[in-house]
TIFI-689166 format. One record per atom (N, C-alpha, C): x, y, z; residue in one letter. Coordinates in steps of 0.1 Angstrom, whole numbers, plus 5000, padded with zeros to 4 digits. Layout:
XYZA;...
END
This chain:
500949885001M;500349994998M;501650124999M;500750234987P;501350314988P;500650465004P;502650475002A;502250605017A;501150715016A;500150725024P;499250805027P;499750955026P;498851035014S;499351165016S;499051245026S;499251395029K;499451425040K;498151515040K;497451515054V;496351585051V;496351745050V;495651795044N;495951965036N;495252075050N;496252165053F;495852255060F;494652345053F;493952385067P;492352465060P;493252555051P;492252565040G;492252655032G;493752645023G;493952545022Q;495452495014Q;494452405002Q;494852404990K;494152364975K;493052314979K;491952404987Q;490352424984Q;490252554985Q;489452594979R;488652714979R;487752754987R;487752824995I;486452875006I;485452974995I;484652894994R;483152934988R;482253024996R;482553174990M;481953284998M;480853304990M;479653354996R;478353404991R;478153514993R;478553614989G;477953754994G;477753815007G;476453825003T;475553875017T;474053835019T;473953785033K;472153785034K;471353835042K;470253855045Q;469653875053Q;469753815064Q;470153835076A;470253775087A;468753725096A;469053575097S;467753545104S;467453565117S;466553575128K;466753615142K;467553515147K;467853405146D;468953305156D;470053385154D;470253415139V;471953425137V;472253575140V;471153635142K;471253795148K;471553795161K;470953705170Q;471253695183Q;472553635186Q;473053535177R;473753485182R;475053565174R;475253635168L;476153705166L;476253815178L;475153895180K;475253985187K;475953905204K;475653805206K;475853765217K;477653735217K;477553645207N;479353645205N;480153785205N;479653855199L;480553995200L;480254075211L;479354065217A;479454125231A;480154065242A;480553945238D;481553865249D;482653865245D;483053895231L;484453935227L;484954055232L;483654115234R;483954275235R;484254325253R;483454245259E;483654185273E;484554145280E;484954025276S;486053945282S;486553865270S;487953975262P;488353855253P;489353835256P;490153845266E;490953745274E;490953645276E;489253605279S;489453455281S;489053375269S;488753455259L;488853375245L;489953315237L;490753405241L;492653385231L;492953255236L;493553175228P;494253055229P;494953025242P;494952985249I;495952935263I;497552925253I;498553015256Y;499852955254Y;500652885262Y;501052785258E;501952685264E;503452665259E;503552755248G;505152745242G;506052795247G;507452825243P;508452935243P;507853045243P;508353145247K;508253285243K;509753315234K;510753225236R;511353285228R;512053125220R;512453155207I;512853075195I;514153035193I;514552995186K;515653035177K;516553125181K;517453155183W;518553265179W;518153375186W;516953345199G;516453435206G;515253515201G;514753495189R;513953535185R;512553545191R;511453605191K;510353575200K;509053475192K;508853415197S;507853315192S;506553435186S;506353355172P;505253425165P;503953445173P;503953375180V;502653335182V;502153425197V;503353445203V;503553585212V;503253675205V;504253665193S;504153815185S;502953885185S;501853785177T;500453815179T;499153795188T;499553745195L;498853755213L;499353925215L;500353945212E;500254085219E;499754175210E;499454175199E;499454245190E;497554245193E;497154105194I;495854135197I;495354215208I;496554195218N;496554315229N;496354425231N;496754485221K;496654585216K;495454635214K;494454605201V;493554605197V;492954565212V;492854515220I;491654475232I;491754615237I;492854655236D;493154795246D;492854885236D;492154915227N;491755005215N;490454945212N;489554835223R;488354795210R;487354915216R;487354985219F;486555095218F;486555205209F;487755195210E;488455285200E;487955265184E;486555365178K;486155305163K;486955355157K;487355455159K;488355525149K;489555455146K;490255415153W;491655325158W;491055225150W;489955135153L;489855015147L;489854995134L;488855115130S;488855105115S;490155125108S;490755175116K;492455265105K;493155075105K;492755005121R;493154865117R;493054775109R;491954775106T;491154675097T;491554715083T;492454855080M;491954835068M;493754865063M;494354855072S;496154855071S;496454735068S;497754745056K;498454675047K;499154605056K;499154665069R;501054605076R;500054565088R;500854505097G;500754445109G;500154285113G;499654215121D;499354095120D;498154075118D;498053965103S;496453955101S;495553885110S;495853835123V;494853765131V;494353895138V;496053965144A;495054075154A;494154175149A;494354175130K;493554265120K;492354215121K;491854085121A;490154015121A;490154055133A;490554055147W;489954095160W;489854215160W;490154345152A;490054455150A;488754435143A;488454415130G;487154395121G;486454335133G;486354235140A;485154175149A;484954295164A;486054355172M;485854485181M;484954575174M;484854605161L;484454695151L;483054665152L;482754545148A;481354485144A;480754505159A;481454485165A;480754485181A;480154615185A;480554715176Q;479954845179Q;478554875171Q;478154765162E;477354795154E;476154745162E;474654815153E;473654805163E;472954725155E;472654725145D;472354665133D;473154505126D;472354395127Y;473054315124Y;471954225115Y;471654315107S;470554255094S;471254215085S;471954245079T;473554195066T;474254135071T;474154005066V;475853955072V;476253885059V;477653855058S;477953715050S;478053615053S;478553545044V;478753385049V;479853345043V;480353215054F;481553185049F;481053025049F;481852965038K;481252845038K;482852775035K;483052655041H;484252575038H;483552445040H;484352355032P;483752195030P;484252105038P;485152165049L;485452075065L;484652135075L;485052265081Y;484652325088Y;483152385090Y;482452375077G;480952405078G;481052525073G;479652605076S;478852735074S;479252825082S;479252955083A;478753035098A;478553165088A;477753265097S;477853395095S;478853525105S;479353565097Y;479853695101Y;479353845096Y;480153895102I;480054065095I;481454145094I;481354155077R;482454165072R;483054295074R;483854315084K;484754475085K;486254485081K;486654585070G;487954545068G;488254455060G;489654425055D;489654315040D;490654225050D;489954185060S;490554085066S;489853945057S;490653785059R;490353705051R;489053645057R;487953575051A;486953575055A;486853445070A;487553365067G;488053285073G;488053315089G;489453425087F;490053495098F;488753535106F;487953645102L;486653715102L;485753605116L;485753475105T;484553405106T;485353345122T;486353315122G;487153215137G;486653315147G;487053445145V;486653525158V;485753555158V;484553575151Q;483653605154Q;482453505161Q;482853365158N;482253275163N;482853215168N;483553275177H;484753175189H;483953115198H;482553065201H;482152975208H;482452845201H;482452825187N;482452715176N;484152655182N;484552595184P;485652465186P;486552485178P;485852465165R;486852405147R;486552545145R;485552625146L;486052735135L;487252835143L;486852875156R;487752945162R;489452885157R;489752825154L;491052785146L;491252855135L;490252855126L;490852925110L;492053035112L;491753155127P;492453285122P;494253215124P;494253105129W;495553075133W;496452995123W;495252965111E;496152885104E;497352915098E;497952995091E;499353105095E;500252995101E;499753035114H;500652995126H;501052825124H;499952755121A;499952625120A;500552605110A;500552645097K;501652555085K;502952615091K;503352695099R;505052715106R;505252655116R;504452535118G;504552415129G;504352455142G;503352535146W;502752605158W;501652505162W;501352445172W;500452375169W;499252445180W;497752415178F;496952465186F;495652335184F;495052355196F;494452215199F;492752285204F;491852285202S;490752285205S;489652185209S;488852235218S;487652145216S;486652225229S;485652175234K;484552215239K;485152195256K;486352215258N;487252235273N;488152295271N;488752365261G;489652485259G;489652505244G;491552635245F;491752625235F;493352685237F;493752575231V;495552595239V;496352595225V;497452655226C;498252665214C;499552595224C;500252455222S;501352395226S;502652415223S;502252525214G;504152555211G;504052485199G;505452455197Q;506352415179Q;506052195186Q;505552175195E;505252025200E;503851975199E;503351915199S;502151845198S;501651795213S;501951905220K;501451815235K;499851835239K;499251715241I;498051695240I;497551665255I;496351695258S;495751715274S;494251615269S;493951575285N;493251485284N;491951575282N;491651675287D;490951785284D;489951775273D;491351845263W;491251785248W;490751705243W;491151595245I;490451445242I;488851435243I;488951455256L;487551455265L;486851515256L;486851675252G;486151755248G;485651685234G;486751645226I;486451585211I;485251435214I;485551395226I;484851235226I;482951295227I;482951395239D;482051465244D;481651505227D;482251605222R;481151645205R;480951525201R;481951425196A;481551325192A;480151235196A;480151255209K;478351195216K;479151045216K;480151025220I;480850875226I;480150825237I;479650755243N;479350665253N;480850605258N;480950685269H;482550585273H;482750595290H;483250505295D;483550535309D;485150525310D;485650655319I;486950675321I;487850605335I;488350445327R;488650375339R;490150425347R;490650535343S;491750575345S;492450695341S;493450735348E;493750895345E;494550855329E;494650715325N;495250725312N;494650625301N;493050575303L;492350515301L;491050535297L;490250545286I;489050625280I;488750455274I;487250425276V;486850305265V;485450315263V;484950325251S;483450335249S;482650215255S;481550225256S;480550155266S;480450045262S;480450045246D;480449865241D;481549805244D;482049785248I;483349715256I;483349665264I;483949575273N;483949575285N;485249605288N;485649685297P;486849795304P;487949625306P;487449515310E;488749485317E;489349405303E;488249405293T;489049345277T;490349435272T;490149575276I;490949675279I;492249635283I;491749625292E;493249665306E;493849525301E;493649445299N;494149285297N;494749245281N;494349385275D;495049375263D;494249235254D;492949205253E;492349065250E;491849115235E;492048965228V;491448985215V;490048925215V;489248965212I;487648955211I;486948965198I;486448855196D;485248865183D;485148975177D;484349095188Q;484249215181Q;485649325184Q;486249325171G;487349375169G;487349545173G;488149615181Y;488349735185Y;489549815182Y;489549955181F;490750015180F;490950085196F;492450085195K;493050145202K;494150325200K;493350415202L;493950545201L;495450575211L;496150565212N;497350615218N;497850715220N;497450785226F;497950925223F;499250955231F;499951075229S;501451095228S;501051145243S;500451185248N;500251205262N;500051095275N;500050965268G;499750855276G;498450825276G;497850835274T;496350805275T;496050735262T;495050635265T;494350565251T;493050565254T;492350545240L;490750585236L;490950455230L;490050345237A;489350235229A;488150225226A;487650225215V;486350235207V;486250115201V;485350075200S;484749945192S;484749965176S;484749855167E;484849895154E;483449895152E;482349825158N;480849825157N;480850035157N;481450105170L;480850225171L;481550355158L;482850265155I;483250325143I;482450355125I;481650205125K;480850205114K;479850265116K;479150315130D;477850355133D;477950545135D;479350575132M;479150705134M;478950805124M;478150855129K;477550995118K;478551035110K;479251125118E;480551205110E;481651085121E;482551075109P;483650985111P;484451025123P;484850955132L;485950965145L;486751055142L;487650995131V;488951045127V;488851235126V;487551215119M;487751395111M;487151485124M;486551385134Q;486251495151Q;487651565156Q;488751465156F;489651455158F;490451605145F;490451555135V;491151655130V;490951745127V;489551795125L;488751945129L;488852025140L;489451935152G;490252015168G;491752055171G;492452035159V;493752095159V;494352125147V;495252235146L;495652255137L;497452265142L;498352205131P;498152155115P;497152025121P;496351955114P;495651835111P;496651745109P;497651705116K;498651595112K;498351495128K;497451425128L;497151295140L;498151265139L;498951185130T;500151085129T;501351135141T;501351265142D;502151295148D;502051305166D;500651265167F;500451245185F;499851115184F;499251075175I;498250935177I;499250785171I;498950725178D;499150595171D;497850475177D;497850405163V;496450355162V;496750165164V;496150095171E;496249975172E;494949915171E;495249805162Y;493849725158Y;494049595165Y;492949565173R;493049435181R;491549335178R;492049255170W;491649165164W;492349055157W;491548895157A;491948785156A;491248715151A;491048635137P;490148545134P;489848395142P;488848365140N;488348255151N;488948155154N;489448085160G;490147975160G;492047985159G;492048135158W;493848185157W;494248185172W;495448145173E;496248115185E;497348215184E;498048265196G;498948395198G;499348495188G;500648525188E;500648645179E;499948665163E;500248755158L;499748765147L;500848775137L;500848745124P;502348705113P;502248875116P;503448905113E;504149035111E;503649145100E;503349035090E;502549095073E;501249135079E;500649075091S;499549115092S;499549265100S;500249275107I;500849355115I;501249495110I;502149495101E;502849595090E;501349665082E;500549545074A;499149575068A;498549695076A;497949645088V;497049715096V;497549855099V;499149885099E;499349975106E;499350085093E;499350005081N;499350125068N;498350205065N;497050095070I;495850085068I;495350215078I;495650195093V;495350275103V;495750415101V;497250395093T;497650565094T;497350595079T;496450555075G;495950595060G;494750675062G;494250595073W;492950655079W;493250805087W;494250825095L;494650935104L;494851015095L;495750995081N;495551075069N;494351175063N;493351065067L;491851065057L;492151045042L;492850915043V;492850865031V;492150745028V;491950665040V;490950575043V;489950555044V;488850545041P;487350625045P;487150535055P;486850575068E;486350565085E;485350435082E;484450385074K;483450345071K;483750155064K;485050205061S;485450055054S;486850025062S;487050075074L;488450065084L;488249945087L;487449865093P;487249715102P;487549665092P;486349675080I;486949575069I;488049545064I;488949645062L;490249645055L;491049615068L;490749665079C;491849555086C;491549435088C;490549385088R;490249255093R;490949165079R;490549185065K;491349145056K;492549195055K;493149295059A;494949275062A;495149155068A;494449155081I;495149065090I;495148925085I;493848875081L;494048775073L;494648735061L;495048855054E;495948875046E;497248805047E;497648865061G;498948805067G;499348685068G;498448595072I;498248475074I;498948355061I;499448315065N;500348195052N;500248095054N;499547985061D;499447875059D;498147835069D;497547705065G;496247665071G;495247695063G;493847695068F;492647755061F;492147795066F;491047915060I;490248045063I;489348015055I;488048005063L;486248035058L;485848115066L;485248215054G;485148345060G;485848435068G;485948445084E;486848485090E;487048395098E;487448245100R;487648145107R;488448065104R;489348055112W;490947985109W;491047855110W;491547755102F;491347615107F;493247615105F;494047535112K;495647495115K;495647435100K;496747365093P;497047295088P;496247145088P;496847105099E;496346975104E;494846905101E;493947045103N;492547055106N;491747055091N;492747005081H;492146935071H;490546935066H;490046795076D;489146705076D;487846875081D;488746905095D;487446985100D;486947085089D;487747155085F;487547255070F;486747225060F;486847125055I;485847045046I;484547045050I;484646975064G;483446955069G;482547065072G;482947205073E;482247295075E;481947355063E;482147325048L;481547365037L;480147285033L;479647375025S;477947365023S;478047285010S;477747185010G;477747074999G;476846915003G;476946864995N;476746714995N;477846654998N;477946535002D;479046405000D;479846414990D;479246354975L;479946414968L;480746524960L;480446634967E;481046784969E;481946804973E;482146704989R;482846714996R;484146634989R;483846494986L;484646424982L;485646464967L;484846584963A;485146644949A;486446754953A;486046824964V;486646924971V;488646824976V;488146744983E;489646664986E;490146584976E;489546574964K;490246524951K;490946654942K;490046744948L;490546874941L;492046954946L;491946934961F;493246974969F;494746894964F;494446794957E;495246674956E;495546734943E;494746774934I;494946784921I;495746964914I;495247054928I;495747194923I;497247194930I;497947294927P;499547314926P;499547344946P;500947344951N;501147364965N;501247484962N;500447584964K;500347724967K;499247754970K;498547884982G;497447934985G;496447984972G;495248024975F;494748074971F;493748154980F;493248224971Y;491548304980Y;490848304970Y;489748264973V;488048284963V;487648364972V;486648424957N;485448554969N;484248514967N;483248604975S;481848544975S;481348514960S;481848584949D;481748584933D;482248434929D;483148364934G;483648274924G;484948294917G;486048424920E;486748464917E;487748394924E;489048394910I;490248344923I;491448424924I;491948394934E;493148514928E;494148404939E;495348344931W;496448284938W;497148324946W;497948254954K;498748334962K;500548214964K;501248304953D;502348234952D;503248154960D;503448304968E;504448284980E;503648264996E;502348184994S;501748145008S;501148005005S;500547945014E;499847825011E;498447805015E;498447935020L;496447945028L;496047905013L;494747855020I;493447805015I;492447905019I;492147995014W;491248115019W;489948115010W;488548075016L;487248115010L;486648225016L;486348305011E;485348405014E;484048325019E;483148245010S;482148185015S;482348035015S;481047985026N;481447815023N;480647725018N;480247795004S;479847744993S;481147654985S;480847534987I;481447404975I;481547454962I;480147464959H;479747534944H;480847644941H;480647774948L;481347874942L;483447824940L;483947724947L;484847734949L;485147644936L;484347514934L;484447444920L;484347564907L;483747624908V;483147744899V;484647774894V;485547834905S;486447894904S;487547844895S;487347684899M;488647564894M;488647514883M;487247524878W;486647424873W;487147424859W;487747544851E;488547594838E;489747544834E;490547504846E;491747484850E;491847324849E;491047294860F;491247174869F;490047064865F;488947124859G;487747034861G;487646904851G;489046914841L;489046794834L;489946664841L;490846694852E;491646594860E;490446564872E;489546674874L;488746664884L;488046524881L;487146544867L;486546434862L;487046304865L;488346304857N;489146154858N;489546114870N;489246204877E;489846114895E;488346124899E;487646164896L;486146104902L;485145994898L;485745974884F;484445894873F;485345814862F;485045734863D;486045674850D;484945734836D;485445814831I;485145844818I;485845874808I;485545824793N;486645824783N;487145964781N;487946024774E;488846164771E;487746244766E;486946184751Q;485646254746Q;484846314752Q;484746194759S;483346244768S;483746334778S;485046304788A;485046424797A;485646524791A;485846564776K;486246704776K;484746784771K;483946704767E;482046694762E;481546774776E;481846694787I;480946724800I;481846854802I;482946854808H;483846964810H;483647094805H;483147074791S;483347214784S;481647264783S;480647154785K;479447194788K;479047304800K;479647214813Q;479247264827Q;480547404825Q;481247404817L;481947544822L;480947654814L;480247644801K;479447764796K;477947744810K;477347664809K;476347594817K;476247674829K;477147644842R;477547664853R;476447604860R;476147514856E;474647424867E;475347404882E;474447414887A;475147394901A;475747274904A;476947284912F;477747134914F;477047044919F;476147114928G;475846974936G;474846854925G;474046934918N;473046844913N;474146804898N;475146854893F;475546864881F;476346694885F;477146694897L;478046584901L;476846474904L;475846544908R;474546384913R;474446284900R;474046384891K;473446324881K;474646254869K;475846334873L;476646264862L;477346114872L;477346124880N;477746014892N;476445854891N;475545944886K;474345834886K;474245774873K;474945864862T;474845854847T;475845744844T;477245784856N;478445704852N;478245554860N;477245574870S;477245414878S;476345314869S;475545374864I;474345344854I;475245254842I;476045324837Q;477045284825Q;478145164830Q;478445174843K;479445084848K;478544974847K;477744964851T;476744894856T;476144824841T;475644864830L;475444834818L;476044744812L;477544784813S;478844764807S;478844594813S;478644594820K;478844434830K;477544354826K;477044364818F;475644284815F;476144244802F;475744094799P;475943994787P;475344104776P;475744014764W;474744004750W;475244204749W;476044264750Q;475944394749Q;475544424734Q;475144544736D;474844594719D;474344474709D;473444354717I;473244244707I;471644244706I;470844224698E;469444224696E;469244094693E;468344024700F;468043864697F;466443894700F;466143734690N;464343784693N;464043664701N;462443664700G;461943594710G;461543654726G;460543564732P;460543604748P;461743664756P;463043594758C;463943634763C;464743724755C;464743794743G;465243904740G;464544024742G;462944024743V;462344104747V;462444144757V;462444004770A;462944044785A;464044084784A;465344064780H;466444154781H;466444264776H;465544344768A;465544444763A;465244554773A;464044484779L;463044554786L;463744584802L;464444484806I;465544494816I;466844614815I;467244594802M;467844694798M;467844834798M;466644874798L;465544964789L;465345014809L;465044974814A;464444994829A;466345014838A;466844974838R;468244964840R;469245124841R;468745154827S;469345264823S;468445394819S;467145344820E;466445484822E;465545444835E;464745394833S;463445394845S;462745284844S;462045214856V;461145104853V;459945184845V;459545264846G;458345384841G;458345314827G;459745384822V;460045404810V;459945264799V;460345174808S;460545004804S;459244984803S;457745064810C;456944974810C;455945074803C;456145164799A;455445224786A;455845184774A;456945114773Y;457645074760Y;457144914759Y;456644844770A;456244734771A;454544734764A;453744864768T;452644834765T;452544814749T;453444904743K;453444914728K;454044784723K;454444694728I;454944564723I;453444514714I;454044464700R;452944394691R;453944294682R;453744174684G;454444094674G;453843944678G;454643854678N;453843704683N;453643714693N;452843604695L;452243604712L;453043554723L;454743464720E;455143484730E;455843644736E;456143694727E;456843864729E;455443964736E;454243924733E;453043994735E;453343934753E;453443774754A;453143754770A;454343834778A;455343784771I;456243874779I;456644024787I;456044114774A;455544204778A;454544244792A;453344154787W;452144164797W;452844104809W;453943994814S;454343964824S;455144104826S;455844154822W;456744274826W;455844384838W;454644394826L;453644474835L;453144424848L;453144294848L;452344194864L;453444234872L;454644204870I;455844214880I;455944354885I;455644494879H;455844584879H;454644664886H;453544584886K;452244604889K;451644774878K;451944724869K;451744834858K;450544814850K;450044664852H;448944594840H;447344624841H;446944704856S;446044784856S;445044864844S;444144824840G;443644884829G;444144874812G;444644784815K;445844764800K;445644644798K;444144554799D;444544424795D;443844374784D;442844514778W;442244514768W;443044554755W;444444614758K;445644584745K;446144474744K;446344364753F;446744244749F;446044124750F;446244034739N;445743914734N;445643834747N;444343804750P;444043664763P;444943584764P;445243514755S;446043414753S;447843424759S;447643554754A;449043614758A;449243664774A;448443664777R;448043724789R;447943614799R;447643514794D;447443374802D;448843334806D;449743344790L;451043294791L;451843394802L;451843524799G;452443624808G;452343574823G;450843544826G;450843494842G;451743384846G;452043334838D;452743184839D;453943204839D;454543284830W;455743314831W;456343434839W;455343494852S;455943574855S;456743584867S;456543434874V;457443414885V;458943404877V;459443354869S;460843324862S;461543444858S;460543564853L;461143694847L;461343774859L;460643794871N;460543844882N;461943834889N;462243644890Q;463643644895Q;465143674886Q;464243694871L;465743724862L;465943884866L;464843954864W;464544094871W;465344134884W;465044074892D;465944054907D;467344014906D;467843934898E;468743894894E;470044034889E;469044094875S;469944224870S;470344294882S;469944344894E;470344404904E;471744374905E;471944284905N;473244234910N;474544194899N;474144224890V;475244214874V;476244304881V;475844454885G;477144514889G;478244524900G;477444444909K;478844374918K;478744274918K;478044164914E;478744004912E;479143974898E;478744044892G;479243984878G;477843894871G;477543874858P;476943864848P;476343704849P;477343594857E;476843484858E;475343474865E;474743494874G;473843484883G;472943554868G;472743624866Y;471643664854Y;471543604839Y;473043524837I;472643404826I;472343314827I;471943254842S;471743144846S;470343174844S;469943314855K;468543304853K;467443344837K;468543384829M;468043414816M;467743244812M;468443134813N;468843034806N;467142934814N;466643014829D;465542984832D;464443014827D;464743114820L;463343224815L;463043124802L;464143034795Q;464043014784Q;463342904781Q;463642834791K;463142664795K;461942684801K;461842804807T;459942834813T;459442864801T;459942934790T;458642994779T;458442904768T;459842794768G;459742654758G;460142714746G;460442874745T;461142924730T;462242824720T;461942804711Q;462642794700Q;463742854699Q;463942994702H;465043084697H;466243074710H;467043014705K;468343024710K;469243124717K;469743134727L;470143284734L;471543264725L;471943394721P;473443444714P;474643424725P;475243334714E;476543334721E;477143444726E;478043384742L;478243514747L;479943544744L;
END
């Protein structure tokens, strides 16, 4: 995964949209009036608390200190309208102090009916009074100092030069050129995000949907969770479900509370989860992949909604042996348990076992659409779905022919035709294999019968034809054929006898000669014995069948001899 790009500063590479002026609503008027009154009455309390050094390299004064001093000059002259007007139009001097002068001048207005509108893709929109030629964002931030996010905007230039500002409902701090954070800031962001939480200790905050003891013991559970480890030693643990359900991404809550918005400078993220069945530490490949993903998340490159899924997949992809079914891991030696969890019949499971013997000794991944991805440097077999059908679909084109040879005794030409047909049709493999197995079993059985491909006359010839039809198709098909047999008396008698032994004669007596019916009744015992013996041919060979056929010939007294074997 490529290194994530840096988060842009406010206003950088993005145009702030400004829409002229508008008529202010009653609520907007009241809010602006109150904000400006507070600014005028207690301005010092609205400035960031400065915790950095007063002097920097070579004894130079801190630029933030210089800005604060300039703002204090504005505060000292906040009732001097003429002085303020001059300061708002000055081309020189501190730009933040200039915005303060504009706000102090606006505070002396009595009419707030007409306001300007500030719109920003991240920080949202707000109304402000335009005074002088200060930047819209600076004026907005000063006049909307009650908003923890907006009040950061005037300090954008300082942030670009390496000065850190942290703002939340719990306060506004400049920590200097180091990202020194406090629990007040962390808790302020958490409260704004409306996360129900437990403060377990000075250094541990846990979202309420996680058992705190799990975090304290650093346990791995089925529900994954994220640990945000801050540079001040505090850890915030949140569940992956909370991450997925946030209306506004959690990472954005933190990003919009700090300038510069470089979370990776003071937050390290761990993702704690392992597949069901896993024991011990995760592979190094998994850990590194997760680190890349969470770093991308902190830099707003990885979408938060996708974060848990991506992290889980990264962990699974780092495993190089065994079997994975969904998100459950099986040891290499638990091959049978893995196959047993797959969805399919016994024949399909046999096909999987044969398939694993055929395919190369390397890993692969099959997704829920039956698409395969080979892993040359891994022995892991990973199925996203437990469907055997999807596994066979993914392998059929390359290994289907070999699999047919392993499962069934089919000649090469027939195997190619079957393979090609299934490749195009993609019939459900459960039905496909079941029908193929039945057909193959029938063909094997039929191949063991005597008198293959020999048609012979007489009652024995008819009996043999009916039996072969019943074994290759069905008894129903053979009985339908029997009702249509017309010829000499003996052949018709065998047809009637066949209907008798299968109890399909009712209502069909009118189709047969009465003499044929009488003979058929006499022959039914012998014919039934021949039919029963036909079931044993596939297992025991043709000898018994030949013997019963000779018995039938004697019973019928036919002059037609049986063909030589």
